[in-house]
C-alpha positions as CSV (number, residue, x, y, z in Angstrom):
1,M,22.7,-14.6,14.1
2,T,21.4,-16.7,11.1
3,T,23.7,-16.3,8.0
4,I,22.9,-16.8,4.3
5,V,24.8,-20.1,4.4
6,D,22.7,-21.2,7.5
7,K,19.5,-20.2,5.7
8,A,20.4,-22.2,2.6
9,R,21.3,-25.2,4.7
10,N,18.0,-25.0,6.5
11,D,16.1,-24.8,3.1
12,M,17.7,-28.1,2.1
13,T,16.7,-30.0,5.2
14,A,13.7,-31.8,3.7
15,F,15.8,-33.0,0.7
16,E,18.7,-34.1,2.9
17,E,16.5,-35.9,5.4
18,M,13.8,-37.4,3.3
19,E,15.2,-37.9,-0.2
20,S,17.3,-40.9,-1.3
21,A,21.1,-40.7,-1.2
22,V,20.9,-41.1,-5.0
23,R,20.1,-37.4,-5.5
24,S,22.9,-35.5,-7.2
25,Y,22.1,-32.0,-8.6
26,S,20.7,-30.7,-5.4
27,R,24.0,-31.5,-3.7
28,G,26.0,-29.4,-6.1
29,W,23.4,-26.6,-6.3
30,P,22.1,-26.5,-2.7
31,V,19.3,-23.9,-3.1
32,V,15.6,-24.2,-3.7
33,F,14.8,-23.0,-7.2
34,E,11.5,-21.3,-7.7
35,K,11.3,-19.5,-11.0
36,A,12.7,-19.8,-14.5
37,K,12.5,-17.9,-17.8
38,G,14.6,-17.9,-20.9
39,Y,18.2,-18.7,-19.9
40,K,17.8,-17.7,-16.3
41,L,16.6,-19.2,-13.0
42,W,15.9,-17.7,-9.6
43,D,16.0,-19.3,-6.2
44,K,13.3,-18.7,-3.5
45,D,15.4,-15.8,-2.1
46,G,15.4,-14.0,-5.5
47,N,19.0,-14.8,-6.4
48,E,19.5,-15.0,-10.2
49,Y,21.4,-17.7,-12.1
50,I,22.5,-17.8,-15.7
51,D,21.8,-21.3,-17.0
52,F,24.6,-23.1,-18.9
53,F,22.9,-26.5,-18.1
54,A,19.4,-26.3,-19.7
55,G,18.0,-29.3,-17.9
56,A,20.9,-31.5,-19.2
57,G,19.8,-30.5,-22.7
58,A,16.1,-30.9,-22.2
59,L,15.5,-27.1,-22.4
60,N,16.9,-26.1,-25.8
61,Y,14.2,-23.5,-26.3
62,G,14.7,-22.1,-22.8
63,H,12.7,-22.1,-19.7
64,N,8.9,-21.5,-20.0
65,P,8.7,-20.3,-23.7
66,S,5.6,-18.0,-23.7
67,E,4.1,-19.5,-26.9
68,M,4.4,-23.0,-25.5
69,Q,2.9,-21.9,-22.1
70,K,-0.1,-20.4,-23.9
71,V,-1.0,-23.5,-26.0
72,M,-0.7,-25.8,-22.9
73,I,-2.8,-23.5,-20.7
74,D,-5.5,-23.1,-23.3
75,Y,-5.6,-26.9,-23.7
76,I,-5.9,-27.6,-20.0
77,Q,-8.6,-25.0,-19.6
78,N,-10.6,-26.6,-22.4
79,D,-10.4,-30.0,-20.7
80,G,-8.2,-31.5,-23.3
81,V,-7.1,-35.1,-22.9
82,I,-3.8,-35.2,-20.9
83,H,-3.1,-39.0,-20.6
84,S,-3.8,-41.2,-23.6
85,L,-1.2,-44.0,-24.0
86,D,-1.2,-44.5,-27.7
87,M,-4.8,-43.6,-28.4
88,A,-5.3,-41.1,-31.2
89,T,-5.6,-37.5,-30.0
90,T,-5.6,-34.1,-31.7
91,P,-2.2,-33.1,-30.2
92,R,-0.7,-36.4,-31.3
93,K,-2.0,-36.0,-34.8
94,K,-0.8,-32.4,-35.1
95,F,2.7,-33.3,-33.8
96,L,3.0,-36.2,-36.3
97,E,1.9,-34.0,-39.2
98,S,4.1,-31.1,-38.3
99,F,7.1,-33.2,-37.6
100,N,6.7,-34.8,-41.1
101,E,6.2,-31.5,-42.8
102,V,8.8,-29.4,-41.0
103,I,11.6,-31.9,-40.2
104,L,11.4,-35.1,-42.3
105,K,10.2,-34.0,-45.7
106,P,12.6,-31.1,-46.2
107,R,15.5,-33.5,-45.4
108,N,14.2,-36.2,-47.6
109,M,13.9,-38.5,-44.6
110,D,11.5,-41.5,-44.6
111,Y,10.8,-42.8,-41.1
112,K,8.0,-44.2,-39.0
113,V,7.6,-42.4,-35.7
114,M,7.4,-44.5,-32.5
115,F,6.5,-43.2,-29.1
116,P,8.3,-45.6,-26.8
117,G,7.8,-44.0,-23.4
118,P,8.8,-40.6,-22.0
119,T,12.6,-40.7,-21.5
120,G,15.9,-41.1,-23.4
121,T,16.5,-44.6,-22.1
122,N,13.1,-45.6,-23.3
123,T,13.9,-44.7,-26.9
124,V,17.3,-46.4,-26.7
125,E,15.8,-49.6,-25.3
126,S,13.3,-49.6,-28.1
127,A,16.0,-49.1,-30.7
128,L,18.1,-52.0,-29.3
129,K,15.1,-54.3,-29.2
130,I,13.9,-53.7,-32.8
131,A,17.5,-54.0,-34.1
132,R,17.8,-57.4,-32.5
133,K,14.4,-58.5,-33.6
134,V,15.0,-57.5,-37.3
135,T,18.5,-58.9,-37.6
136,G,18.1,-62.0,-35.4
137,R,21.5,-61.1,-33.8
138,D,22.1,-60.2,-30.2
139,T,25.3,-58.2,-30.0
140,V,25.3,-54.4,-30.2
141,I,28.5,-52.4,-30.6
142,G,28.8,-49.2,-28.6
143,F,31.7,-46.9,-28.1
144,T,34.2,-45.8,-25.4
145,N,32.9,-43.1,-23.1
146,A,29.3,-43.5,-24.5
147,F,26.3,-42.8,-22.4
148,H,22.9,-44.1,-23.5
149,G,20.7,-44.3,-20.4
150,M,20.3,-46.0,-17.0
151,T,18.2,-49.1,-17.7
152,I,19.8,-52.4,-18.3
153,G,19.9,-52.4,-22.1
154,S,21.1,-48.8,-22.3
155,L,23.7,-49.4,-19.6
156,S,25.1,-52.4,-21.5
157,V,26.2,-50.0,-24.3
158,T,27.2,-47.2,-21.9
159,G,30.9,-46.8,-21.2
160,N,31.0,-45.2,-17.7
161,S,32.1,-47.9,-15.2
162,F,30.4,-46.2,-12.2
163,K,27.0,-46.1,-14.0
164,R,27.5,-49.7,-15.3
165,S,28.2,-51.0,-11.8
166,G,24.9,-49.7,-10.6
167,A,23.2,-52.5,-12.6
168,G,24.3,-55.1,-10.1
169,I,24.4,-57.8,-12.8
170,P,26.6,-58.6,-15.8
171,L,25.8,-56.4,-18.8
172,N,25.9,-58.8,-21.7
173,H,25.4,-58.8,-25.5
174,A,27.4,-55.5,-26.0
175,V,30.9,-54.7,-27.2
176,S,32.7,-51.4,-26.8
177,M,34.8,-50.1,-29.7
178,P,37.1,-47.0,-29.6
179,F,35.3,-43.7,-30.4
180,D,36.9,-41.3,-32.8
181,Q,40.3,-40.1,-31.5
182,Y,40.0,-42.2,-28.4
183,V,43.7,-42.9,-28.7
184,D,45.7,-40.1,-30.4
185,E,47.0,-40.9,-33.9
186,Q,45.4,-44.3,-34.0
187,D,42.8,-45.2,-36.7
188,S,39.8,-46.6,-34.8
189,I,38.0,-47.3,-38.1
190,A,40.8,-49.7,-39.2
191,Y,40.6,-51.3,-35.7
192,I,36.8,-51.8,-35.9
193,E,37.0,-53.2,-39.4
194,R,39.7,-55.7,-38.4
195,F,37.5,-56.9,-35.5
196,L,34.6,-57.5,-37.9
197,E,36.8,-59.3,-40.5
198,D,38.7,-61.5,-38.1
199,S,36.9,-64.7,-37.1
200,G,39.3,-64.9,-34.2
201,S,38.4,-61.5,-32.7
202,G,35.7,-62.8,-30.4
203,V,33.3,-60.3,-31.8
204,A,30.2,-61.7,-33.4
205,L,28.5,-59.9,-36.3
206,P,26.4,-57.3,-34.4
207,A,22.8,-56.4,-34.9
208,A,23.7,-52.7,-34.7
209,F,26.1,-49.9,-33.9
210,I,24.8,-47.3,-31.5
211,L,26.5,-43.9,-31.7
212,E,26.4,-40.4,-30.3
213,T,28.0,-38.0,-32.8
214,V,28.9,-35.8,-29.9
215,Q,29.3,-37.6,-26.6
216,G,27.7,-35.4,-23.9
217,E,28.1,-37.2,-20.6
218,G,31.3,-38.8,-21.9
219,G,33.2,-35.5,-22.1
220,I,31.8,-33.5,-25.1
221,N,33.8,-35.6,-27.5
222,A,32.8,-34.6,-31.0
223,A,33.4,-37.2,-33.7
224,R,34.8,-35.9,-37.0
225,L,32.1,-35.9,-39.7
226,E,34.3,-38.1,-42.0
227,W,34.6,-40.7,-39.1
228,V,30.8,-40.8,-38.7
229,K,30.5,-41.3,-42.4
230,K,32.9,-44.2,-42.3
231,I,31.0,-45.8,-39.5
232,E,27.9,-45.8,-41.7
233,E,29.9,-47.3,-44.5
234,I,31.0,-50.2,-42.2
235,C,27.3,-50.7,-41.3
236,R,26.3,-50.9,-44.9
237,K,29.1,-53.2,-45.9
238,W,28.3,-55.7,-43.1
239,D,24.5,-55.3,-43.1
240,I,24.5,-53.9,-39.6
241,L,21.9,-51.4,-38.5
242,L,23.0,-47.9,-37.5
243,I,21.4,-46.3,-34.5
244,I,22.1,-42.7,-33.8
245,D,21.4,-41.6,-30.2
246,D,20.5,-37.9,-30.6
247,V,18.8,-37.6,-27.2
248,Q,21.2,-34.9,-26.1
249,A,22.9,-33.8,-29.3
250,G,19.7,-33.5,-31.4
251,C,16.9,-31.0,-31.6
252,G,19.3,-28.3,-32.7
253,R,22.0,-28.6,-30.1
254,T,24.8,-28.8,-32.7
255,G,23.3,-26.2,-35.0
256,T,21.2,-28.5,-37.2
257,F,18.1,-30.3,-36.1
258,F,19.8,-33.7,-36.2
259,S,23.5,-33.8,-35.1
260,F,24.4,-36.0,-38.0
261,E,23.0,-33.9,-40.9
262,E,26.4,-32.4,-41.9
263,A,27.9,-35.9,-42.2
264,G,25.3,-36.8,-44.8
265,I,24.4,-40.1,-43.3
266,N,21.1,-42.0,-43.3
267,P,20.7,-43.9,-40.0
268,D,18.3,-46.8,-39.7
269,I,17.1,-45.8,-36.3
270,I,17.3,-42.4,-34.5
271,C,16.7,-41.8,-30.8
272,L,15.3,-38.5,-29.7
273,S,14.1,-37.3,-26.3
274,K,15.0,-34.4,-23.9
275,S,14.2,-31.2,-26.0
276,I,11.9,-33.0,-28.5
277,G,9.2,-32.1,-25.9
278,G,9.9,-28.4,-26.3
279,V,9.2,-27.2,-22.8
280,G,11.0,-29.8,-20.7
281,L,8.0,-32.2,-20.3
282,P,8.8,-35.9,-20.6
283,M,8.7,-37.1,-24.2
284,A,10.7,-39.4,-26.5
285,I,10.4,-40.7,-30.0
286,T,12.2,-43.4,-32.0
287,L,12.5,-42.9,-35.7
288,I,12.6,-46.2,-37.6
289,K,13.1,-46.9,-41.3
290,P,9.9,-48.4,-42.7
291,E,11.6,-51.7,-43.6
292,V,12.9,-51.9,-40.0
293,D,9.5,-51.2,-38.4
294,Q,8.6,-54.8,-37.8
295,W,6.9,-54.5,-34.4
296,G,3.8,-56.5,-33.5
297,P,1.1,-54.2,-32.1
298,G,1.9,-53.6,-28.4
299,E,5.2,-55.5,-28.6
300,H,6.9,-52.5,-27.0
301,N,4.7,-50.1,-25.0
302,G,4.6,-47.8,-22.0
303,T,1.9,-46.2,-19.9
304,F,3.2,-42.6,-20.4
305,R,3.8,-42.7,-24.2
306,G,0.9,-40.4,-24.7
307,N,1.9,-37.1,-23.1
308,N,-0.4,-34.6,-24.9
309,L,0.9,-31.5,-23.2
310,A,4.4,-32.5,-24.5
311,F,2.9,-33.1,-28.0
312,L,1.5,-29.5,-27.9
313,A,4.8,-27.9,-26.8
314,A,6.7,-30.1,-29.2
315,T,4.6,-29.0,-32.2
316,E,5.0,-25.4,-31.1
317,A,8.8,-25.9,-30.9
318,L,8.9,-27.1,-34.5
319,N,7.9,-23.6,-35.6
320,N,11.6,-22.6,-34.9
321,W,12.6,-24.9,-37.8
322,K,10.3,-23.6,-40.5
323,T,13.1,-21.3,-41.7
324,E,16.9,-21.3,-41.4
325,S,17.1,-18.3,-39.0
326,F,17.0,-20.4,-35.8
327,S,19.7,-22.7,-37.0
328,Q,21.8,-19.8,-38.2
329,N,21.5,-18.0,-34.9
330,I,22.7,-21.2,-33.0
331,K,25.8,-21.2,-35.2
332,K,26.4,-17.5,-34.6
333,M,26.1,-17.9,-30.8
334,S,28.4,-21.0,-31.1
335,S,31.1,-18.9,-32.8
336,L,30.9,-16.3,-30.1
337,F,31.0,-18.9,-27.4
338,Q,34.0,-20.6,-28.9
339,E,35.9,-17.4,-29.4
340,R,35.4,-16.6,-25.7
341,M,36.3,-20.1,-24.6
342,K,39.6,-19.8,-26.6
343,R,40.4,-16.5,-24.9
344,T,39.7,-18.0,-21.5
345,V,41.9,-21.0,-22.1
346,E,44.7,-18.7,-23.3
347,K,44.3,-16.5,-20.2
348,F,44.6,-19.5,-17.8
349,P,47.4,-21.8,-19.1
350,Q,47.4,-23.4,-15.7
351,L,44.3,-25.4,-16.7
352,N,46.3,-27.3,-19.3
353,A,43.0,-27.2,-21.2
354,D,41.5,-28.2,-24.5
355,L,38.4,-27.1,-26.3
356,R,35.6,-29.6,-27.3
357,G,32.3,-29.9,-28.9
358,R,30.1,-28.5,-31.7
359,G,27.3,-26.0,-31.9
360,L,26.1,-25.1,-28.4
361,M,27.3,-28.4,-27.0
362,L,30.7,-27.3,-25.8
363,G,33.3,-28.0,-23.1
364,I,36.7,-27.1,-21.7
365,G,38.7,-30.2,-20.8
366,V,40.7,-29.3,-17.7
367,H,43.7,-31.6,-17.2
368,V,44.3,-30.9,-13.5
369,D,42.7,-33.5,-11.2
370,G,39.5,-32.2,-9.5
371,L,39.8,-28.7,-10.8
372,A,36.8,-28.8,-13.2
373,G,34.5,-29.6,-10.3
374,E,36.0,-26.8,-8.2
375,I,35.4,-24.3,-11.0
376,C,31.8,-25.4,-11.4
377,A,31.2,-25.0,-7.6
378,E,32.8,-21.5,-7.6
379,A,30.6,-20.6,-10.7
380,F,27.4,-21.6,-8.9
381,S,28.3,-19.4,-5.9
382,R,28.6,-16.5,-8.3
383,G,25.3,-17.2,-10.2
384,L,26.3,-19.5,-13.1
385,I,24.9,-23.1,-13.4
386,L,27.4,-25.5,-14.9
387,E,28.1,-29.2,-14.6
388,T,31.1,-31.4,-15.3
389,S,31.3,-34.4,-17.7
390,G,33.8,-37.0,-18.7
391,A,35.0,-40.2,-17.2
392,K,36.9,-38.3,-14.5
393,D,34.6,-35.2,-14.4
394,E,37.4,-33.4,-16.1
395,V,35.3,-31.3,-18.5
396,V,33.5,-28.0,-17.7
397,K,30.4,-28.6,-19.8
398,F,28.4,-25.8,-21.6
399,L,24.8,-26.6,-22.6
400,P,23.1,-23.2,-22.6
401,P,19.5,-22.9,-24.0
402,L,19.7,-22.4,-27.7
403,I,17.9,-19.0,-27.3
404,I,20.8,-17.5,-25.3
405,D,22.0,-14.2,-26.6
406,E,25.4,-12.4,-26.7
407,D,24.8,-10.7,-23.4
408,G,24.1,-14.0,-21.7
409,I,27.3,-15.5,-23.1
410,K,29.4,-12.6,-22.0
411,K,28.0,-12.5,-18.5
412,G,28.3,-16.2,-18.1
413,M,31.8,-16.4,-19.4
414,D,32.8,-13.4,-17.2
415,I,31.6,-15.4,-14.2
416,L,33.4,-18.5,-15.4
417,E,36.7,-16.6,-15.5
418,E,36.2,-15.2,-12.0
419,S,35.5,-18.8,-10.9
420,I,38.6,-20.2,-12.5
421,Q,40.7,-17.6,-10.8
422,A,39.1,-18.3,-7.5
423,A,39.6,-22.1,-7.9
424,L,43.3,-21.7,-8.9
425,E,43.9,-19.5,-5.8
426,K,42.6,-22.2,-3.4
């Protein structure tokens, strides 16, 4: 007799036999997904899953938003240009104009928009390159537990040793400094300033600092806003460029469009990808202060920097930001989420847990070795998609689509509590 487990195993045969060993998510979630809408997915057998993953933050507006579907379908049916490198197209023009009117102008932000290629690591690489070109310096300061991408430059400012080792070569011209509260009760700002001031520190004056205000892959570590502000002050004092990597924390994930807005800072370069494309299509932009935009034509390029379907969806997504209601709802759902997380942690003191994050970029740090992974596995078997993060995969990470409602939060957290109980009873 063929069981459900046997059937699922058979469905995965093609992936197991033909795909590289590097595959990861299909190992933890061993089903074939077939349909998605809003904050839910369904596998080929019709089983429903609540999504607390959102494409690793690429689906802030949920799966298959109807208004984005419509503009893309209409465009395809009218033989619109799909691939265009950096040629001028109607969707590119509309995105640039809308982004300026809806996002930049209301925030009094003056930036040039660069399309560096379609992924997060593309925007980070472009940011590192232009910072070095403009300043004439080669060192970039990153932070402990940072994650900035999987290409060589991005890996050099990434903290995770497993990811870094995949480069296979020394990762040079980068220095890691302690993130906010990396060591309890120690002032990392004073430490950083001392390194810059001391000619014997071994740290050359850097071209730039690159910073995630909330570290996603690093463990949902949210920097205090006053700490972020002090990092900017250091940059201004020493004539160092400030790069904010908002690839995962941006596009509303923390409640405001940019994760740094509440800190009141003015970065020199901003990296955006993931949800900037609205519907999950590959897209990235690098925002560069006009005085920093010193590229020669074609000095940084990429074949897929002209994804017109993504431009269409991205422009449609910006409609969410024409009023304050979308942002206010994110903050409301965040409060509900955090209230429920607090109750869950109090209910299970065995987790020895702490709460992390901002907005709808949240996590529960589980200080029992291996338990966070077991909880996520139990959750998946019950219809909830979660992943871990942190240097030891010790954090149960919550990245639901920003359009999630109270019912979705309740059902998801109910499943989480059942999963915690099951994991503790093993």
